[in-house]
N, C-alpha and C positions, 0 to 999 in steps of 0.2 A: 376482417383482417386477412390479407393476402400476403403470406410470408414467403420470402426467398432468402438464401444465405450465400455467403461467399467467403472463402479462406483467403487470408492476406498474410504474407510474411514480412514482418518488420525487421529492418536491418539496423543493427547497432552501429553508431558512428565509429566506436572503437570496441574491441572485445572486452567485455566486462566481467570482472571476476566476482563470483558469489560463492556461497557455501555449497552450491550444487554444480560448481565447475564454472568454466569460462563460457559465456553466452556471446555468440555472434549474430544469432537470428532469434526471433520470437514470433510464434504463430498466434493469430487471433482469427476467430470466425465472426463475421458479421451478419446479424439477422436484420432484413430490410422489409418494411411493409409499405408497398406503394410502388410507383413507377419511376418517373424522372427525378422527383424530389423526395425520396423515401423517408419515412421515419426509421431510426436506426438504433440498433443496440449491439453491443460487443460482447462476445464470449471470449474472455481472456483466461488463458490457462498457463501455469508454470508447471511443467512436468516435475514430478517428484514432490510438489508442494500442494497443488490443487487437488482437491477430492475427486474431481470429475475423472472418469475413466477416459483418458484421451483417445484410445483406439475405438471407443464407441460413439464419440461425440458426433461425427458426421452421420451416422445412422439414425441418431437421436434427432438430429436437426432435419433430416430427410422426413422422419416420421411427423415431426411438429409442423413441417411446412405443408404436408399432404393431408393433415386431419382436418375434419370439420368440426371437431369437438375436443378442444384442448383439455377440458376438464377430465378426460379419460387418460391423459398422459401422465406418467410417473416420472417427475422431474427431480425426485428426491436426491438422486446421486449426482445431479448436475447443477450446482449452485451457479456456475457461470452462465448457463442458459436462463435460469430464472431471473438473474440480474439483467441479461440482455432484453428479456421481455418487459421488465420494468423500466428499462431505459426507453423502449419505444413508447410506452404509455406516458412516461414523463416528457419525451420529446413532443408528443401530440398536445399535451397541456401547455407546454411552454410556447409552442407556436401559436396557440389560441390566445395568448396573452401578450401585452406589449412588455417591453423590458421594464421591470418594476422595482428592481433593488439597485443599490449602489455598486454591487459587484458586476451586474450585467451592464450597468451604465458606464463602467470603467472607472468609477470614482474611488472605490476601495478594493484593496487587495486582501489575499488570504496569507497570513504568515506561514512560511514553510521552512523546514530545515534543509541544509545542504547535504547531499549524500556522497560519501567518499567510498569509492569502490576498492575491493581487495587487490592487492598486487604487491610489487616490490615496495620497500619502504620509501625509497626516493620518489616513486610514482605516487604514493599516497601523500607524501609531504607536499608535492607539487599541487595535487587536488585540494589540500587543505588551504594552501597559500592563495590559490585561485579563488576558492569559495569566499575566504575572508575579504580578499581584495574586491570581489564583486558585491560585497555588502552583507554576507550572512553572519549572523550573531549566534546561530545554532547549527552545528553539524552532527551528523550521524556516521559513525565509523563501524564497519563489519570487522569483528575480531573472531579468532578462533581458527582461522586458516593457516596462519604462519605460526612460527615459534612463539610461545607466550612471552618470553623474555624480550623478543624483538618488538612485540606489541607493547609491552611495558615501556621499552626505550622510546617508541614512537610517541606514546602518551606524555612521557616525561619531556620530550622535545616540544610537544604542543604547549604544555603549561609553562615551559621556559619561554615560549614566544607570546602566548596569549593567556591573560589572567582568566580567572572565573568570571569576572565582570565583563570582560571582552568577548568571551566565547563559551557558550554552553556545549557541553560535550554529551552526546548520547552514544552508547555502544550497543552492538547487536552481536550476540554470541551465536545465535541460530542453533541452540542446543549443544554446543561444542564442548562444555565442561562435563566432567563425570560428577556424580553426587559426592564422591569420596573427597574430591579436591575443590569443588566449587566454592565453598565458603572461604577457603584459604585464598583462592584467586580473587574473590570479591573484596576481601580486606586489602589485598595488594592494589587492586584497581581503585579503591576508595581514596587512595593518596592523591589521586588527581582530580577530585571534586567533580565527579560525574553527575549529570542530571538523573541518569538511569541506565539500566542494562536490559535489554530484551532477551528473554528466553535463554537463561544461563544453562539450563540442562534440557535434555531432550523431553518430549511430550510424554504424557500418560504415566508420570511419576508424581502423582499428586501429593502424596504425603512428604516426599523429598522436597518438592517445590514449596509446599507450605512451610516446612522447616526453614528453607532459604529465605522466604519472604519475611518471616518473623525474626530472623537473625541478622540479615544482610545489612551492612552499613550503607549500601546503595539501594535506591528504590528499584524494584523490579517490575518490568512490564511484560505481560504475556502476549504472544503473537501466535505462533504455530499452535499453541495449546487451545486455541478457539476453534480451529478448523475441524470440520467434520462432526461438531456436536450439535444435537438438537437443543431446543429450549430448556428442557429438564435437565439435560446433562450440563448445559452451560451454567444454570443456576447453581447446580450442585458443585461444580467445578470452582466457581467463584466463592462459594461458601466454605469449601475445604481449603483452598489454597490461600485465599484472602490476598490477592496481589494488590500493589499499589496502583498499577495501571493496566488497562487492556488496550490492545491496538487492533483497530478494525480494518480489515481489507474487504470491501463489499464483494468483490468478485469471488473470493474464496468462501464467503459466508452465506451467499445466496441473495445479496442485494441490500437495499436500503431499508426494507421493512424489518428484516432480520437485524440489521444494524440498529435500528431504532429500539427494538426489544433488548438487545445487549446493552445499549446505553441506559435504558431504564433500569435494568437490572443492576448495572455497575453503580448508578447514582444512588440507588436505594442503599447500597453497601458502602457508600463513600469511596468508591474506586474511581480514580481518574481515567480518562481515555483520550486517544487521538486517532485520526484517520490516516491511512496510508494507501496509496495506489500500489497495484500489484502488476507493474509493467504493461499496463494497458496502453493502447494508442490514446490520442487526444479525445477520442469518442468517449471511452470509459472515464478518462481523467475529468473531462468536462462535467460529467454526472456526478462524480464524487466531490468535485470542487463546488458545484452548485449546492449539494447537500451540506457541505462544511460551512459555507457561508450562512445557509439558513440556520444552522446550529450555533451561529454566533461565536465561533471558536476564537480564542485569544491567544493559545499556545501554538507554536510551530507544528504544522501538519506534515505528513510525509508525501507531499504532492508535487515534487519537483522532477518528475520522470519525463515530462513532455519533450524535453530536448535530446532524449537519448538516441533517436532514430534518424537516419538519413532520409526515409521515406514515410515519416509520419503524416497522417492526414492533416493538411493545413487548416488551422482553426484560429478563432480569436484569442486563444489562451497564449500568454507570454509571461516571462519572468522578468521582474525589475527589482534589483536589489535582492531582499529576502521575502518578496512577495509575489504571489501568483495573481495576475491580473487578467481581465478580459477586455479586449478592445471592441467597443460597441459597434464600430463601422466595418470591422474585419469579417468577411464572409467565410464560411466553410467551403473546402473544396474536397468533395466526395468522388470526384471523377475516377480515381484509382479503383473504387469499389463498383462503379456503374459501367466500366468499360468491358 
């Protein structure tokens, strides 16, 4: 293995509102093994969410690329690098094999939810109309950033326009509620027949979260709660909180091997799960999508991020209706990373 790396700044098509502010750009670091047509992996980091110490990542990549013995490297604090190395190995395996499943052949797609970004209410309404018009029957809305009553009014409008049968609603609070008022807010939100709510309160409040999971009229999915935990902590967390769902972002968890372990833990405890991309380029999204298809997922996954950027790496992935597909004849263009 002869590794090099390159930093690449992805440009959002329009400023995108999140619980961590307005995003205009997003940095990724790409590990490459080989010359003109390298095997490739992506280190995708979201500052303020990823466990990786972003100010140390380039030093760690330098160390990785210069070592003759990777077994001596401590990558425990760098789940994004662990995932990038896993991507490289998966890339090697896939190139040695012919296209072997219906996703790679472009015959079947992966169901995905439509993501509605935070912003002014009229902007959010436009996004919802556009998503429904393009074929989505499941959308995810970020809440907790604007006035709660305004968010209630938005959900009331949605349900006046689209019934529960027409549109499945997921909301993501990103830990915005306080433990003291979370249950009251969950009861108000339940009027709109939501599928689920992600992370209603901040992380590391296991007893409070357990209480909410046992009393909430809406099913609760844990997201940020999983980040930074080792296997033993993950098992204990699920045992204490007993959530209805867990959400897996491989770039933040250390890759697909760790995702496999979490899925096995969850299924033993009758906890549901789905996968979500974490603002990766098409390189990371492709790996997660291939994994989702292998898992034979049937519920909508959070994999609709490929169209966010003006300068994403051109790939065979595309969205049609509410499905993520792969065009079998469309080639990758990695020239921006190779120049």
